C-alpha positions, 0 to 999 in steps of 0.5 A: 454875518460880518467877522473881524479877524484879528491875526493873519498868522498861523491860524489867521489864514485858514480861518479866513479861508474857511469863512470865505467859503461859508454861505452864512458869512458875508464879510471877513475883515482880517486885521494884522500889524503886518499889512504886507503879510495879511495882503499875501494871505488874502491874495491866496484866498482870493475871495471878495469876502475878505478885506485886510486892514493894518491894526495894532491890536494892543490899541483898544481904541483902534480895535473898537473902531475896527469893530464897526459893522461887525458882528463878532471878533475871532481873536487869534492874537497872542494869548496875553492880549486876550483881556485887552481885545475882550475890553475892546469887544465890550466897548464895541458891544459885540461878541467875542471868541478866542482859541485859548485863554491864560491868566487872569482867567485861568487862575480866576476860574480855578480859584472861583473868583469873579472873572475879569470883565464878566460883570461888565459884559453881563450888564452890557449883554455881551457874549464872550466864548473863551478857548474854542479851538481844538484843545481847548475847544473841540475836545472839550465839547466831545467830553461835554457830549459824553458827560451828558450821557452819565448821571454822575462824573467821577473823573475826566482825563485828556491825553494829547500826543504828537507822533511823527511815525516816519521817524521810528521809535526814537526818531524824535530825539534828533528831530528839531523841535517845532510845535507848529504854532507860537514857539514862545508860548509853547515853551511858556506853557511847558515851563509853567506850573500845572493845575490838576483837579484832585479830590474835588480841589484844584492844586498846582503841580510842576510841569513834566511830572507824573509821567506815564507811557500812554497807549495811543492807537498809533503806539505808546508815547510819554505824556505828563502834566501840562498847563492847559485850560481844560483842567479848570473849565471842565470840572467848573462847568461839568459838575456831576460830582466830578472828583478828578481832571487833568491834561497830560501832553506828549513829553516833548524831549527838546522842550523838556531839555530847555525848561530843565536847563533854564533856557525857557526863562523870561528873566534877562541874563547877562552873557558876552557883555550883553543882556538877553532872555534865554527864551527869546534865544531858543525861539529865534531858532525855531521855525515860525508857523505864520507861512504854513498856510501860504506854503500848503502843497496839495501834492505833498499832503496827499503823499504824507498825509498819514506820516503824523498822528496827532491823537487826543484820547479822552477818558470819562468815568462816571455812572449811569443808573447806578452802574459804573461806566467808562468811555474812552474816545480817540479823536484823531488829528483834525488837520491834513485832510486833502479833501478839506484843502482841495474841496471844502475849505481851501486849507487843511489847517482846520483843527483850530480855525474851524471850531473858532468859526463855529463858535463865532457862528453859535455866539451870533445865532444866539441860544446854544447854551451861551449867555452874556459874559464869560463862557467856556467851551463845555457850555456850548450845546454840543448837538448844535456844535457838531451839527455845524461841524459835520454840516461842512462835509469834513470826513471826520469821525472819532472812535470809541475805544 
């Protein structure tokens, strides 16, 4: 299997490192606009499987050319480039997987509209899998596994937190904001209206609304509505009479301040005789995630493995044989495992990259619940996905609370 990997940044290095150690993958072509950076990433991986090329991923024809001899694209470019890269995959007639998605698909799925290029992809027999990272992706597939146990599904609630345990109860107030991935996209997500599936219908609500003090295993944390893919994909695919679905994310206090003061705005403003976008000013002060893979330190990881909790709690309500059932599932962080870095993958940053690699393998091997056209993570066969996942030897398990 040959993979074209678009993007060498925060997830590109981990993704290439995972694939360099996968016996089913023979070749990885890692493409990035910054060739020097891509070469540094490849040098750290130090595998003959990994090649690098310079590529402008907004150039459809250039992406199509890079697809020659490839079996699948793993797209780690900024989310707004997704539709462009999907068009290239269609022209090149190869499979495609991303770790997130946004407009137009987010709105089209919620509104029940035809999905962009879905008809053309089906006619060409090309399979596209949207949002196969951690969230969306891994958590959706866990939810699907539990929904399969039920005859009817009443509601699905996603709760994601991030707790720096070493800071104490109020340390986050003065700790500099760093989402750990694209800060610009993170701020956009914090400021956008959010979908909620309520009473069997999608509705929009403002961000940072319906705040609740949620009891994560490591301690309570405030969560609120947040724009995310799970809210539209889960009700659409799960069915079974589902009435309610939401996604609540931890209330990042600094991000909330930026949004409430208009500092996450993408509209140009005038100041000091010049013009700039407030979001660009804020983002210029936030650490970039691209070098995390290059700077990974095994000794530091061993010492600080338990410092940060990144819990996902999934609450699924429904019925089985006419009896009400509630599952509450805690998925601890899928990042920072010393064994992943030192023995299995050459990196501990696997939370988004590993599900994407598994999604690509399932696309290429065929079946697995996937079909030509646009697929969502809940459509993956969960048993096959977790067969791939746990087959890597990763020491991970979720907990039924």
